C-alpha positions, 0 to 999 in steps of 0.5 A, spaced: 919 317 184 918 310 184 920 304 189 920 296 188 916 291 193 916 284 193 916 280 186 920 286 183 913 290 183 914 298 182 910 303 185 909 310 185 910 315 190 909 322 191 915 327 189 919 330 194 918 329 202 911 329 203 911 322 204 917 318 207 917 311 204 919 306 209 926 303 207 927 297 203 931 294 209 926 295 214 920 293 209 924 286 208 925 286 216 918 287 218 915 282 213 921 277 215 919 277 222 911 277 220 913 271 215 907 266 215 902 271 218 900 275 212 897 270 208 889 271 209 890 277 214 887 283 215 892 289 214 891 296 217 896 301 214 896 308 219 899 314 216 900 310 209 904 315 205 905 311 198 901 305 201 908 301 200 907 297 206 899 295 204 901 293 197 907 289 200 902 285 204 897 285 199 902 282 194 904 277 200 897 274 200 893 279 205 885 278 204 884 285 206 888 292 206 885 298 209 889 305 209 889 311 213 892 317 210 891 325 210 894 327 204 889 327 198 895 326 193 897 320 197 891 317 197 890 317 190 897 314 189 895 309 194 889 307 191 893 306 184 898 302 187 894 297 191 889 296 185 895 294 181 897 289 186 891 286 189 887 280 186 880 279 185 879 275 192 882 281 196 879 287 198 882 294 200 880 301 202 883 308 203 881 313 208 883 320 207 883 324 213 887 325 220 888 318 223 886 320 230 879 322 227 879 316 221 881 311 226 874 311 230 870 309 223 874 302 224 870 301 231 868 294 231 873 291 226 879 287 228 886 287 224 891 281 224 897 286 223 897 293 224 903 298 221 903 305 224 908 310 221 907 317 222 912 323 221 917 321 226 916 328 230 909 328 230 905 328 236 900 322 233 904 316 237 900 316 244 893 318 241 893 313 236 896 307 239 891 309 245 885 309 240 888 302 237 887 299 244 881 303 246 877 301 239 880 294 240 882 294 233 888 289 234 885 282 233 887 277 240 893 274 236 895 280 232 901 285 232 902 292 231 908 295 229 910 302 230 915 305 226 919 311 229 926 314 230 930 310 235 931 316 239 924 315 241 924 308 244 920 309 249 913 309 245 907 309 249 904 302 251 897 302 253 894 297 259 891 293 254 897 292 249 904 289 251 911 291 247 913 284 245 920 286 241 924 292 238 928 292 232 933 298 230 935 299 223 940 305 222 936 311 223 929 307 224 926 303 229 920 298 230 916 297 236 912 291 236 906 290 240 900 285 242 894 284 246 895 283 253 888 281 254 
């Protein structure tokens, strides 16, 4: 399966349902919301799947993209996709493993934009959002976007993050957080 991103670039995805690429309408909406903030940003893509969101960020000028994905096959696809779209001044890194464990290796780094898109029925939401807050991965003027099922609009908000908006697109919702400190 293939999908297209910004600039009509074609990306690879895994066959079947192993990964669930973010719908084009949701990708477009997110980048419209974050318009003007992607250029030179530090991007973190959690549960990266095909890497489409990070690839889109790189296409729009992100300086750094880091992705975490559990699937070995998906990590290979992400690397191919990001290598295809990144220019010489951009850096990227793909980390394979359980997001709850791998996120700890990012301690001491900060990101301007974080995109978190776990399997909707997973138990990852609370622990990963809490880890982002505890590890202070979100830059002081950064934002975190969490993709989820609209039936689960009560996504956890740790004390150091505040919810700043929610958007619903059919059967996909995005909840946005920023630092409250």
